[in-house]
N, C-alpha and C positions, 0 to 999 in steps of 0.2 A: 259191423254194427252191433252184433250180439256181444262182442267183447266190451264195447263201449258202454252198452246198457248194463252189463254185469258189473263193470267198474263203478258206475254211478250208484247202483243199488248197494254195492259193498260199502261205498263211501257213506251213504245215508245210514246204513245199519251201524257202522262204526261210530258215526257222529251221535246217533241216538244212544248208543251204549255208554258214551261218555257223559250223558246227562246234559241238562241245560247249562249254557255258559252265562254266568252273571256278568252283565255289562257294567263297565266302569262309568261313574258319573263324576266328571271333572269340570267344575264350573267356576267362573269368575262372577262374584256377586257383589251387589251394593251393600253398604252398611246396614240399611234397613232389612234387606233379605238375609244377610249374614246373621244379624241379631235374632231375627225371627226363627231361622233354621236351628241355630244352636240352642235355643230355648224350647224347641218343640220336639227335639229328637235326641236320643242318647248318643253321645259322641265325645270327642276330645278336641279341646281348643289348643292349638299349637302356635306358640310365639317363637319366631326364629330370630329375634333380635339379640343383641349383646346384653350381658347382665347389667351393664351401665344404663342402657335404654330401659330395660325392664324395671329397674329401681325407680325410674322417674314416673312410672305408671304402666298398668297393663290391664287386660281384660280379666275379670274375676275367674279364678280356677284354671288359668292358662298354664299349660306345660311349656317350659322354656328349654329350647335346644338352640344354642348359638350357631347360626349358619356358617360362621367363619371358623368354628372349632375343627380341629384336625380329625376328631372322631364323629363328626356330624352325621355322616352316612351310616355309620354303625348304630348310632343311637336312633336314627330315623327308622332303621330296620326293626327295632325293638318295639315300635308303636303298633298297637293292634290295627290290623288291616280290615277287620270285619265290621267296624263301626264308622260313622261319618267323622271326618277330620276337618276342622275349621282352622285354616292357616292364615296368619297375618305377620307383617313386619312393620317397618316404619311407614313406607309409602307404596309398597307393592312389588318392588324389584326382587328382593330376596325370596319373598313368598311365592312369586311366579316360578322362579327357578326350583324352589322346593317342590312345588306341585308337579313339575315335570319329572323330577326324580321319583316322586311318590307314584306317579303313573307307571313308570318303569318297574317299580318294586311290587306292583300289583294291588295297590290300595283300591278299595271298591268305590268309596264316595269321598271326594275331596272338594272343599269349597275354599276358594281364594278370595280374601277381602280386598276389593278394589280400593285403592287409595290408602290402604294400610291403617295403622293406628292413628295417623294424622287425620284421616277422614272420620274415623270413629269418634275422636275427641271433638271434631267440628260439629258433629251431630248432637253433642251434649249427652251421650249415653254414658252410663256409669263406668268410672275408671277406678281401679284399685291401686293404691300406692303402698307397697310393702318392700322391705329390703330383701333382696334375693339371697338365698343361702349359698355359702361357699361349700362346694362339694368336697367331702373328705375322702382321701384315698382309702379304699376298702381292701381288706386282706382277701386274697384268693384262696379257695379251697381246692385241693387236688381231687381227682376222681376217686383215688384210693381212700382218702379221708371220708369223702361223701358216702362211698359204698359201705364203709365200715359203720357209719352212723345208721344207714338204712337197714343193714343186716343185723345190727346188735340191739335194735329197739323194736318192740311189737308194733307200735304205731308211730309214724313220723309225718308231720305236716311241714311241707317245704314251701316257703314263700319266695318265689323268684320276683325280684323287683329292682327298681333303680332309685337313686336319690332325687332325680329330676322329674319323675313321673307323678303327676298330681293324684291319680287314682291309687297309686302305690302308697303315697303319703296318707291318704284318707283311710286306707285299709290297715296300716301299721298298728294304730291303737287297738283296733278290733282283734288283730292277731295277738297282740300283747295281752289283752284280756283273756283270750282263749288259753294262752300260755299259763297265766296265773290260776285259772280255774280248772285246768286239766293237767295235773302234775304227772299223770301217767303217760302223757303224750309228749314226744320229743318234737320241739319246734325248731326249725332251722331257717334262718334268713340268708338268702343268697343274693348278692348284688350282681345283677346280670352284666354290668359293665366290667366288673373285675373278674368274672368267671366265665369267659368265653367258651372254655372247653366244656363246662357243664351245660351251658346254654345249647351248644351243638349236640351234645350227647343226648339230652332230654328233649331236643327239638322244641325249644321255647320260641313261640311265635307271637310276640307281643307281651307286655307286662301290664299289671301283675299277673302271675300265674301261680295257682295254688295246687300242689300235688300231694295226695295222701298215699303213703306207702303202708302196707300191713304185711308183716312177716316177710319183708324184703321185696314185695311186689307192689307195683302201682295199681291202686284200686280206684282212684278218683282224680280227675283233673278239671280245673275251671280257669278260664281266661277272663280277666276283668274283675270288677267288684262283685262281691257275693255277700248274701245275708249271713250274719253270724250264726243263727240257729241252723241254717242249712249246712254250713261248714262243720259245726259241732256234730250234727247227725252223721256226717260222713266219717268222722274220726272215731266214733264209738265202736268198740269191739262188739261183735255179735256173739 
């Protein structure tokens, strides 16, 4: 009996030492609820339809990853897991399968749109029609090349991003402005899809990721969109 009690106490102590476990929220929601949630909380809207379907209309600011693409799982793993994700497809089939994958990948909050884009349109909610971009093949950078850049410059700002990530697209003009205004800072754009080795080495978990190196050492890291002034303050030499 004493051994059993001791084991239970040990289990409780170990469990407490690990800290609270954040529960996953995986829900199927109606169009009305989906719209309400995505407009009231910071998050990412994910469209898993084909580019042809997207070109016919989509939810504003939706990130598109084709469910049928060979690298779908790899791209899915690059999406931030610490913010709510709102997933939809044409009618709900592909998005339901996507949500299952995301649950296994450890996403914290995922909301699946019941009825998909078809139900969204039927409710008469805003639809955006834009021509989807054709992704260009990006050149990969070796770890040796990257290390040389980090070590040969006093301050380096690295932008890990992808061509399909909407937050990445929104941040790119900001980073370009910083580049023009701060000639003493080396700015490096790294496409996470084309640079798997660098993604693994620097433990990139979701894009965009901004890393500031000073004298070869990582001094600052931020995941997601960030205010321009805050980022500039981080790259200033003290």
